[in-house]
C-alpha positions, 0 to 999 in steps of 0.5 A, a space after each residue: 196819304 196827301 190829303 186828309 179826305 178824297 171824293 169818289 168823282 176825284 179818285 175815279 178821274 185820277 185813277 181812270 177807272 169805271 164806277 164798279 171797279 172803283 167801288 169794288 176797291 173802296 168797298 174792300 178797303 172799308 171792309 178792311 178797316 182801312 178807309 171811313 166812308 162819309 156820305 152827304 149831299 151838296 144840294 141835291 148832289 150825293 157826295 161820297 168822301 173817304 178818309 185813311 183811318 189808323 190802320 189804314 195809314 199804317 197798313 199803307 206805310 208797311 206796304 210802301 216798306 215792304 216795296 223799298 225793301 223789295 227794290 233794295 234787295 233786288 238791286 245787284 
């Protein structure tokens, strides 16, 4: 959530995954309404950028809260 937008190739490099694997996950996030996809061209090269929707930001926040609670509740 640090960046407003992130492009496909940067995600691929950061996560060290295949094109197909990343595309599949991003499509699921898009279908869930968590991200918006913006396709354009830089010269003749296609460029795909992704940004989190408000629903995506809220879901991410809830996910982090769940993980924090899980960690805190398993500490003895």
